[in-house]
N, C-alpha and C positions, 0 to 999 in steps of 0.2 A: 746491309749486304748489297754488294754490287748487283745490279739488275741486268741480266743478259736474257733477252726474250727467247732467242732461238738457240737451243742447246743441241740441236740435231747433229751437228758436226763434232760435238765433244763426246765421242764414243770410242771404245776400245774393246777388242775381243778379250782383253785381260780382265775387264770388269764383269763379274759374274754375281748371281744372286746367292744368298746365304744357303738355301737348301741344296743347290748344286755344289756349292763350295764344300759342304759337309760330306756329300757323297764322294766328291773328287779327292778330298783329303784321305778318306778311307782307302780309296783305290791306290793312291800314291803310297800310302803306308804299307799296303799289302805287297807292293813292289819294292819294299825296303828303302823307300825314299823318306828322308827326314824332313818334316814340314815345320817351318818356323812361322810364327805369327807376331806381327807388330800391330799395335792398336793405338789410335789417337785421332786428333782433329786434323793435324797436318795442314793448317791454314797458312796461306802465303808460303809456299814451298821455298825453303832456303837451304844453304849449304850444310847446315847442321842436320836437317832431315836427310839430305842425300848421303852424307857420311854415315848416318845411322843405318840407312838401308844397305849401303855398301858393306858395312861391318856385319850386319845381320845376315846378309846373304852368305858370308863366309862361315857362319855358324851352322847353317842348314843346307839342305839340297834344294828345296823349293820354298820360296818366300811368299807368304800371303800377308797382305796389309788390310786391316779393317779400318774404314774411315767412319768416325763418329758422325751421326746424322746432324743436321743443322740445329734441331731443337735442343740437343744435348750440349753442343758446343756453345750455343747462346746462353743456356742456363748456367754453364760453368764460367764463361768468359765475360758475359755481360753484353750490354747494348752495343750494336755495331759489329758484333762477331757472330758467326765467322765472316770474314771479308768475302770469301768465295763460297758459293753454295756447295752442297755435298757432291753434286755431279761434276762440277768443275774441279773440286779437290781430288776426287777419284780419278778423273782424267789426267790430272797433273802427275799423280803418283804412278799411275799405270804407264806413263810415258818413260819412266826410269828403267834402265836395263837391268837393275838388280832385283826388280820386283816382278814376280811371276803372275800373281793374281791379286785383284783388289775386290773387296766387298764393302758395301755400305752397311754399317751396323745400326740397327734400330734399337740397340740396348743401351741403357744408361751407364752400366758398369762393365769394366773389362772382364769381370768374372763371368758374365752372361755369354759373351762371345767365346771365351775359352771353353765353357761347358758345351756350347753348341758345335764348335768346330773341332775340339779335341786335338790340338796340334802337338807335335813332339816337343817343341820349344816355344815358350812365350818370352819374347825378347823386348827388354826395356833398355833405356839409355843409362849411362853410368851414374847419373844423378840419383838413380833409384837404388843403388847398391846398398847403401846404409840406411835407407829410409825404413821406418817401422810404423808408418801410419796405418790405420785400419784398412784403407783401400788397398795398399800394396801388400799388406799381410794376407788379405783375403785372396788376392790374385796368386800369391805364392802357394796358398793352401789348395786353391782350385786346380791350378796346373798340375800339382802333385796328385790330386785326386783322380785326374783323368789319365794318369800315367805319363805325364810330360815333365819337363824341367823348366825352371826359370833361368834365363840367360841374360847377360848384360853386354852391351857394346862398350867400347872403350874410347870413343871419340869425345872431344870436349863439347859439352852441351851448348846449344843455342836456343833462344826463346823467341817465338814469334811476337809475343807481347813486348819483349824488350826491343825488338827491331821496330815495331810500330811506335813505341815511345821515343826511340832514337830519331825516327823520321819526323815525328811531330815536334820534338823539342830541340834537336841539334842541327837539322838541315834547314838553313835559311834560304827560302825561295826569293829570288830577286824580284823586286816590286817595280812595276812600270806604270807611269801615268801616260796614257795614250790619248792625245788630243787629236780629234779627227774632224777635218772639214767635211761638209756634206756634199754640196753641188760640185760635180766635176771630180770628186775624190771618192766618197762613199757611194754615190750614185753617178751614173754616166751623164745625166742631164746637167747642163751648165748654163741654161738660158731661162732663168726665172720660172722654174717648175711651179705650176699652179696658175700661170697666166692663161693657159688654154683650158677650155672646158674638158678636154680629153686628157688632162694631166695624169690621171690614174693609168691610162694605157701607155703613156710616155715614160712612166717611172721605171727605171731599170737599175738594179744594183751593179756596181763595178765588181765583178766576180774576182779578179786578181787581188783587189784590195781586201775583199771579204776573206779570201783564203789566207792572205798575209796576217790579218787580224786574228784569225783562228790559230795560225801557227804561233803568234806571239803569246796568246792566252794559254796555249798548251804548254809552252816552255816556261813562262813567267806568270807571276801573280799580277794581273793587270786591272787597273781601274780605267774605264773607257768613257770619255765624254765627247759629245759632239758640240762644236762651236761653229755657228754659221751666220754670216751676214745675210739678212733678208730684206734688202732695200726695195724689193718688189712691193712690199707693204707701203712704204713711204711714197712710192711712185703710183700707187693706186691700182696695181695689177691684180692684187688679191688682198684678203684680210689676214689678220693674225690667226684666225680660226683655221684658215686653209693651211698655213705653215704648220700648225700643230697637228692637223689631220694628216698631213704628209709625213710628219715626224713619227706619228703613231703607226702608220702603215709600214714605214721603213723599219721601225722597231720590231714589229711583228714578223716581217720578212726575215730580218736578221736572227730573231729568236728561233725560227724554224731551222736555221742553219747552225745553231749553237752559239751565236754571238749575242751577248746581252750587254746593252749600253747602260751604263750606270747613271748618266745624267745628260740631259739635252738642254742646250742654251742657244738662243738666237737673238739677233738684234734687228728690229724693223726700221731703225732710224737712219737718217743721213745727217752729216754735220752741216752746220749753217754756212760755212765757207764754201763747201762744195755746192750746196743748193743755190747760193748766190751766183757762183760761176756758171751754173747750168740753167739758170732761170729762163733763158731764151730758147732752150732746147727741150727741157723737161719740166713737168709740173709735179710738185711734191705736196702731199697733204701736210698742212702747217703743223699739226700736232706731232708729227714725226721728224720735224726739223729741230735739231738740238745743237747747242753750242758745244756740248761735250757728250759723246756717245760711247757705247760699249763695243762699237764695231772693232773687229780685227783691223789693225794689229794691236789694239788695246788688249790688255790682259784682264780687263774687268769681268768678262764672261767666265773666264777660268776661275777667277777669285770667287765669283758667285757660286759656281758649280762646286768648288771645293768646300765652301762654307755650307752648302746644302748637304754635302756628303760627310761633313764632319772631319775633313782631312786637310792637310797642309802639303805644300810642295816638298817640305823636308821629310815627309813620310816615305818618299819614293827614292829608289836607287837611281832610276833614270826617268827622264821625261822626253817624250817623242811627240812632235807635231807632224801629223801626216796630212799633207795638203797638196795644192796644185797651183798656188798663186803667190805673188810677191807679198800679199798681206799675211799669208800663212808663214812664209819665210821670216818676215819681220816679227811676227808673233813669237816664233821660236827664239829669235834673237832677244826679244824683250824679256823672256822668262828663263833664258839660259838653257834652252832645250835643243835637242837634235832635230833638225828638219829633214824629213824624207819627202822628196818630190814624187808624187804618185802619177804625175802627168805622163800618160802614154806608156807606163811601165807594166810589164807582166809580173806574174807571181815570183818567178825566180829572180828577176831583177830587184824586186822589192826586198826579198829575203837577203840578198847580198848587201843591202844597206845596213842591216842590223843583226840578222841571225848568223 
Protein backbone atom coordinates (compact mmCIF):
# COMPACT_ATOMS: atom_id res chain seq x y z
CA UNK A 1 0.00 0.00 0.00
CA UNK A 2 1.29 3.45 -0.86
CA UNK A 3 2.52 5.19 2.26
CA UNK A 4 1.33 8.75 2.83
CA UNK A 5 2.26 9.89 6.30
CA UNK A 6 0.15 13.03 6.54
CA UNK A 7 -3.53 12.43 5.75
CA UNK A 8 -4.77 15.57 7.47
CA UNK A 9 -5.62 17.33 4.20
CA UNK A 10 -7.51 14.34 2.76
CA UNK A 11 -10.80 15.10 4.47
CA UNK A 12 -14.32 15.87 3.27
CA UNK A 13 -17.56 16.80 4.96
CA UNK A 14 -19.15 14.07 2.85
CA UNK A 15 -17.23 11.38 4.78
CA UNK A 16 -19.25 10.43 7.86
CA UNK A 17 -19.17 7.60 10.37
CA UNK A 18 -21.49 4.62 10.21
CA UNK A 19 -23.60 5.47 13.27
CA UNK A 20 -24.38 8.95 11.96
CA UNK A 21 -25.01 7.53 8.48
CA UNK A 22 -27.68 5.15 9.86
CA UNK A 23 -29.44 8.04 11.65
CA UNK A 24 -29.16 10.33 8.62
CA UNK A 25 -30.63 7.72 6.27
CA UNK A 26 -33.68 7.34 8.53
CA UNK A 27 -34.16 11.10 8.54
CA UNK A 28 -33.86 11.28 4.76
CA UNK A 29 -36.33 8.44 4.29
CA UNK A 30 -38.81 10.09 6.63
CA UNK A 31 -38.65 13.10 4.28
CA UNK A 32 -39.54 10.81 1.34
CA UNK A 33 -35.97 10.76 0.01
CA UNK A 34 -34.90 7.55 -1.73
CA UNK A 35 -31.49 6.46 -0.52
CA UNK A 36 -29.17 4.33 -2.65
CA UNK A 37 -26.09 2.48 -1.47
CA UNK A 38 -23.05 1.30 -3.44
CA UNK A 39 -20.47 -0.84 -1.69
CA UNK A 40 -16.95 -1.85 -2.69
CA UNK A 41 -13.21 -1.30 -2.45
CA UNK A 42 -13.04 1.34 -5.21
CA UNK A 43 -9.26 1.12 -5.35
CA UNK A 44 -7.56 3.29 -8.03
CA UNK A 45 -10.64 5.29 -8.98
CA UNK A 46 -11.22 4.89 -12.72
CA UNK A 47 -13.86 5.84 -15.35
CA UNK A 48 -15.78 2.62 -14.71
CA UNK A 49 -16.30 3.62 -11.07
CA UNK A 50 -17.33 7.12 -12.08
CA UNK A 51 -19.89 5.91 -14.59
CA UNK A 52 -21.23 3.47 -12.00
CA UNK A 53 -21.80 6.29 -9.50
CA UNK A 54 -23.27 8.53 -12.17
CA UNK A 55 -25.81 5.86 -13.12
CA UNK A 56 -26.48 4.96 -9.47
CA UNK A 57 -27.31 8.60 -8.69
CA UNK A 58 -30.01 8.49 -11.38
CA UNK A 59 -31.66 5.59 -9.57
CA UNK A 60 -31.95 7.28 -6.19
CA UNK A 61 -32.29 10.71 -4.61
CA UNK A 62 -29.35 10.48 -2.20
CA UNK A 63 -26.35 8.27 -2.93
CA UNK A 64 -24.25 6.73 -0.16
CA UNK A 65 -21.06 4.83 -0.93
CA UNK A 66 -19.47 2.47 1.58
CA UNK A 67 -15.74 1.89 1.18
CA UNK A 68 -14.44 -1.50 2.30
CA UNK A 69 -11.73 -1.12 4.92
CA UNK A 70 -8.12 -2.00 4.09
CA UNK A 71 -8.09 -5.34 5.86
CA UNK A 72 -10.99 -6.71 3.83
CA UNK A 73 -9.71 -5.44 0.49
CA UNK A 74 -6.36 -7.05 1.23
CA UNK A 75 -7.96 -10.38 2.17
CA UNK A 76 -9.94 -10.45 -1.10
CA UNK A 77 -7.41 -8.98 -3.53
CA UNK A 78 -4.11 -10.20 -2.09
CA UNK A 79 -0.66 -8.76 -1.48
CA UNK A 80 -0.17 -5.13 -2.45
CA UNK A 81 -3.85 -4.27 -2.41
CA UNK A 82 -5.41 -1.90 -1.82
CA UNK A 83 -3.07 0.50 -3.59
CA UNK A 84 -4.61 3.40 -1.64
CA UNK A 85 -5.63 3.14 1.98
CA UNK A 86 -9.26 3.46 3.05
CA UNK A 87 -9.02 7.17 3.91
CA UNK A 88 -7.58 8.07 0.52
CA UNK A 89 -10.15 5.91 -1.27
CA UNK A 90 -12.96 7.55 0.70
CA UNK A 91 -11.58 11.00 -0.11
CA UNK A 92 -11.42 10.20 -3.84
CA UNK A 93 -14.99 8.92 -3.97
CA UNK A 94 -16.28 11.83 -1.90
CA UNK A 95 -14.81 14.24 -4.44
CA UNK A 96 -17.24 12.99 -7.10
CA UNK A 97 -20.34 15.14 -7.63
CA UNK A 98 -22.70 12.15 -7.92
CA UNK A 99 -21.82 10.92 -4.42
CA UNK A 100 -23.60 12.54 -1.47
CA UNK A 101 -22.04 10.66 1.48
CA UNK A 102 -19.21 8.20 2.04
CA UNK A 103 -18.68 5.78 4.91
CA UNK A 104 -15.83 3.38 5.60
CA UNK A 105 -17.23 -0.09 6.18
CA UNK A 106 -15.69 -2.24 8.88
CA UNK A 107 -17.75 -5.22 7.72
CA UNK A 108 -16.46 -8.08 5.62
CA UNK A 109 -19.71 -8.63 3.71
CA UNK A 110 -22.07 -6.34 1.87
CA UNK A 111 -24.96 -7.89 3.80
CA UNK A 112 -23.66 -6.38 7.04
CA UNK A 113 -23.61 -2.82 5.71
CA UNK A 114 -27.08 -3.28 4.17
CA UNK A 115 -28.51 -4.39 7.51
CA UNK A 116 -26.82 -1.54 9.31
CA UNK A 117 -27.83 1.29 6.96
CA UNK A 118 -31.10 -0.08 5.52
CA UNK A 119 -31.08 1.85 2.21
CA UNK A 120 -33.98 1.90 -0.22
CA UNK A 121 -31.76 0.60 -3.01
CA UNK A 122 -28.64 -1.53 -2.97
CA UNK A 123 -26.95 -0.78 -6.29
CA UNK A 124 -24.55 -3.12 -8.08
CA UNK A 125 -22.87 -3.04 -11.48
CA UNK A 126 -24.31 -4.80 -14.55
CA UNK A 127 -21.91 -7.74 -14.21
CA UNK A 128 -23.94 -8.85 -11.14
CA UNK A 129 -27.35 -9.04 -12.88
CA UNK A 130 -27.17 -12.73 -13.74
CA UNK A 131 -24.82 -13.85 -11.00
CA UNK A 132 -26.13 -16.45 -8.57
CA UNK A 133 -23.17 -16.80 -6.23
CA UNK A 134 -23.86 -17.27 -2.50
CA UNK A 135 -22.60 -13.73 -1.84
CA UNK A 136 -24.85 -11.87 -4.28
CA UNK A 137 -27.82 -14.08 -3.41
CA UNK A 138 -27.37 -13.18 0.26
CA UNK A 139 -27.28 -9.47 -0.61
CA UNK A 140 -30.50 -9.81 -2.61
CA UNK A 141 -32.19 -11.47 0.35
CA UNK A 142 -30.94 -8.94 2.90
CA UNK A 143 -31.90 -5.81 0.95
CA UNK A 144 -35.38 -7.31 0.54
CA UNK A 145 -35.57 -8.11 4.26
CA UNK A 146 -34.94 -4.44 5.20
CA UNK A 147 -37.63 -3.25 2.80
CA UNK A 148 -35.30 -2.21 -0.02
CA UNK A 149 -34.65 -3.28 -3.59
CA UNK A 150 -31.66 -4.52 -5.53
CA UNK A 151 -30.86 -2.27 -8.48
CA UNK A 152 -28.23 -2.49 -11.23
CA UNK A 153 -26.46 0.13 -13.29
CA UNK A 154 -26.09 -0.39 -17.02
CA UNK A 155 -22.58 0.85 -17.82
CA UNK A 156 -19.88 -1.45 -19.24
CA UNK A 157 -17.90 -2.76 -16.25
CA UNK A 158 -14.22 -2.02 -15.71
CA UNK A 159 -11.88 -3.78 -13.30
CA UNK A 160 -9.13 -2.20 -11.21
CA UNK A 161 -7.33 -5.57 -11.26
CA UNK A 162 -7.43 -5.60 -15.07
CA UNK A 163 -6.13 -2.02 -15.21
CA UNK A 164 -3.22 -2.91 -12.90
CA UNK A 165 -2.40 -5.96 -15.04
CA UNK A 166 -2.52 -3.83 -18.17
CA UNK A 167 -0.10 -1.29 -16.68
CA UNK A 168 2.25 -4.05 -15.55
CA UNK A 169 2.23 -6.07 -18.76
CA UNK A 170 1.30 -3.79 -21.66
CA UNK A 171 2.84 -0.40 -20.96
CA UNK A 172 6.55 -0.44 -21.74
CA UNK A 173 8.47 2.12 -19.75
CA UNK A 174 11.38 3.64 -21.63
CA UNK A 175 14.72 2.55 -20.17
CA UNK A 176 17.62 4.98 -19.85
CA UNK A 177 21.25 4.32 -19.00
CA UNK A 178 22.41 7.55 -17.40
CA UNK A 179 26.19 7.90 -17.14
CA UNK A 180 27.13 10.80 -14.88
CA UNK A 181 30.44 12.57 -14.38
CA UNK A 182 31.19 13.46 -10.76
CA UNK A 183 33.42 16.55 -10.34
CA UNK A 184 32.01 19.64 -11.98
CA UNK A 185 28.80 17.86 -12.96
CA UNK A 186 27.20 16.00 -10.09
CA UNK A 187 29.03 18.15 -7.58
CA UNK A 188 30.13 21.75 -8.03
CA UNK A 189 33.70 21.04 -6.96
CA UNK A 190 36.04 20.62 -9.93
CA UNK A 191 39.54 20.95 -8.47
CA UNK A 192 40.61 17.64 -6.95
CA UNK A 193 38.08 17.36 -4.13
CA UNK A 194 39.87 15.60 -1.28
CA UNK A 195 43.15 17.48 -1.68
CA UNK A 196 42.25 19.86 1.13
CA UNK A 197 41.74 18.67 4.69
CA UNK A 198 38.48 20.64 4.65
CA UNK A 199 37.08 18.75 1.65
CA UNK A 200 33.90 17.76 3.51
CA UNK A 201 33.01 21.42 4.01
CA UNK A 202 33.78 22.10 0.35
CA UNK A 203 31.58 19.30 -1.02
CA UNK A 204 28.47 20.74 -2.64
CA UNK A 205 25.90 19.02 -4.86
CA UNK A 206 25.04 20.64 -8.19
CA UNK A 207 21.34 21.14 -7.47
CA UNK A 208 20.16 21.77 -11.08
CA UNK A 209 21.80 18.49 -12.13
CA UNK A 210 20.27 16.62 -9.20
CA UNK A 211 16.83 17.99 -10.09
CA UNK A 212 17.35 16.94 -13.71
CA UNK A 213 18.27 13.40 -12.63
CA UNK A 214 15.12 13.28 -10.47
CA UNK A 215 13.03 14.38 -13.45
CA UNK A 216 14.57 11.67 -15.65
CA UNK A 217 13.99 8.90 -13.13
CA UNK A 218 10.40 10.05 -12.60
CA UNK A 219 9.60 9.84 -16.31
CA UNK A 220 11.75 6.84 -17.29
CA UNK A 221 13.16 3.66 -15.81
CA UNK A 222 16.76 4.68 -15.24
CA UNK A 223 19.99 2.91 -14.39
CA UNK A 224 22.41 5.51 -13.06
CA UNK A 225 26.18 5.04 -12.91
CA UNK A 226 28.96 7.44 -11.96
CA UNK A 227 32.22 7.32 -13.92
CA UNK A 228 34.93 9.68 -12.77
CA UNK A 229 38.62 10.18 -13.48
CA UNK A 230 40.49 10.64 -10.20
CA UNK A 231 44.06 11.43 -11.21
CA UNK A 232 44.49 13.15 -7.84
CA UNK A 233 45.37 9.70 -6.50
CA UNK A 234 48.17 9.28 -9.06
CA UNK A 235 49.39 12.79 -8.25
CA UNK A 236 49.56 11.94 -4.56
CA UNK A 237 46.94 14.48 -3.49
CA UNK A 238 44.87 11.81 -1.73
CA UNK A 239 44.41 8.05 -1.53
CA UNK A 240 41.77 5.77 -3.06
CA UNK A 241 40.18 5.55 0.40
CA UNK A 242 39.45 9.28 0.20
CA UNK A 243 37.81 8.94 -3.21
CA UNK A 244 35.61 6.12 -1.91
CA UNK A 245 34.72 8.05 1.24
CA UNK A 246 33.68 11.05 -0.85
CA UNK A 247 31.63 8.79 -3.14
CA UNK A 248 29.86 7.26 -0.14
CA UNK A 249 28.99 10.67 1.29
CA UNK A 250 27.69 11.90 -2.08
CA UNK A 251 25.67 8.68 -2.40
CA UNK A 252 24.03 9.30 0.98
CA UNK A 253 23.32 12.95 0.17
CA UNK A 254 21.67 11.93 -3.09
CA UNK A 255 19.64 9.21 -1.38
CA UNK A 256 18.08 11.76 0.95
CA UNK A 257 16.89 13.60 -2.17
CA UNK A 258 15.43 10.45 -3.73
CA UNK A 259 18.30 9.73 -6.16
CA UNK A 260 19.86 6.29 -5.90
CA UNK A 261 23.05 5.64 -7.86
CA UNK A 262 23.25 2.04 -9.06
CA UNK A 263 27.02 1.82 -9.49
CA UNK A 264 30.15 3.90 -8.88
CA UNK A 265 33.35 3.65 -10.91
CA UNK A 266 36.54 5.69 -10.74
CA UNK A 267 40.00 5.51 -12.26
CA UNK A 268 42.99 6.68 -10.15
CA UNK A 269 45.52 6.13 -12.95
CA UNK A 270 47.26 8.27 -15.55
CA UNK A 271 48.60 6.97 -18.84
CA UNK A 272 52.34 6.65 -19.30
CA UNK A 273 52.51 9.01 -22.29
CA UNK A 274 50.94 11.82 -20.29
CA UNK A 275 53.17 11.08 -17.30
CA UNK A 276 56.25 11.31 -19.49
CA UNK A 277 55.14 14.62 -21.01
CA UNK A 278 54.46 16.14 -17.58
CA UNK A 279 57.45 14.67 -15.69
CA UNK A 280 59.12 18.07 -15.27
CA UNK A 281 55.94 19.65 -13.89
CA UNK A 282 54.16 16.89 -11.98
CA UNK A 283 55.19 13.91 -9.92
CA UNK A 284 53.11 10.73 -10.17
CA UNK A 285 53.08 7.63 -8.01
CA UNK A 286 54.66 4.92 -10.18
CA UNK A 287 52.03 2.28 -9.43
CA UNK A 288 49.33 4.48 -10.95
CA UNK A 289 51.19 5.07 -14.23
CA UNK A 290 49.78 2.64 -16.79
CA UNK A 291 50.28 2.05 -20.50
CA UNK A 292 46.53 1.46 -20.78
CA UNK A 293 44.03 2.95 -18.31
CA UNK A 294 40.26 2.96 -17.77
CA UNK A 295 40.19 6.75 -17.81
CA UNK A 296 37.51 8.50 -19.77
CA UNK A 297 37.06 8.73 -22.71
CA UNK A 298 37.72 4.99 -22.55
CA UNK A 299 34.50 3.00 -22.11
CA UNK A 300 36.14 0.44 -19.81
CA UNK A 301 34.60 1.85 -16.60
CA UNK A 302 31.15 1.60 -18.18
CA UNK A 303 31.82 -1.97 -19.24
CA UNK A 304 32.88 -2.83 -15.69
CA UNK A 305 29.81 -1.13 -14.26
CA UNK A 306 27.39 -2.94 -16.55
CA UNK A 307 29.12 -6.25 -15.85
CA UNK A 308 28.66 -5.72 -12.11
CA UNK A 309 25.00 -4.82 -12.65
CA UNK A 310 24.39 -7.78 -14.96
CA UNK A 311 23.30 -5.49 -17.80
CA UNK A 312 24.30 -4.67 -21.39
CA UNK A 313 24.03 -1.48 -23.42
CA UNK A 314 21.49 -3.30 -25.61
CA UNK A 315 19.13 -3.43 -22.61
CA UNK A 316 18.46 0.31 -22.83
CA UNK A 317 16.35 2.40 -25.18
CA UNK A 318 18.63 5.42 -24.73
CA UNK A 319 22.05 6.13 -23.25
CA UNK A 320 22.95 9.57 -21.92
CA UNK A 321 26.32 10.86 -20.78
CA UNK A 322 25.89 13.83 -18.47
CA UNK A 323 29.18 15.65 -18.09
CA UNK A 324 31.13 18.90 -18.42
CA UNK A 325 34.36 18.10 -20.26
CA UNK A 326 35.71 16.99 -23.61
CA UNK A 327 36.49 13.57 -22.07
CA UNK A 328 32.79 13.14 -21.29
CA UNK A 329 31.83 14.22 -24.79
CA UNK A 330 34.32 11.78 -26.34
CA UNK A 331 33.05 9.02 -24.05
CA UNK A 332 29.53 9.61 -25.34
CA UNK A 333 30.82 9.37 -28.91
CA UNK A 334 32.70 6.14 -28.15
CA UNK A 335 29.58 4.37 -26.89
CA UNK A 336 27.06 5.95 -29.25
CA UNK A 337 25.34 7.92 -26.50
CA UNK A 338 23.75 11.35 -26.33
CA UNK A 339 25.98 13.89 -24.59
CA UNK A 340 24.43 16.54 -22.36
CA UNK A 341 26.83 19.29 -21.35
CA UNK A 342 25.93 20.30 -17.79
CA UNK A 343 28.48 23.07 -17.61
CA UNK A 344 26.79 26.24 -16.28
CA UNK A 345 23.28 25.07 -17.14
CA UNK A 346 20.20 25.44 -14.96
CA UNK A 347 17.47 22.86 -14.50
CA UNK A 348 15.21 24.13 -17.30
CA UNK A 349 18.10 24.27 -19.76
CA UNK A 350 19.02 20.67 -18.94
CA UNK A 351 15.42 19.53 -19.37
CA UNK A 352 15.32 21.06 -22.86
CA UNK A 353 18.20 18.75 -23.80
CA UNK A 354 16.15 15.57 -23.35
CA UNK A 355 12.76 15.90 -21.67
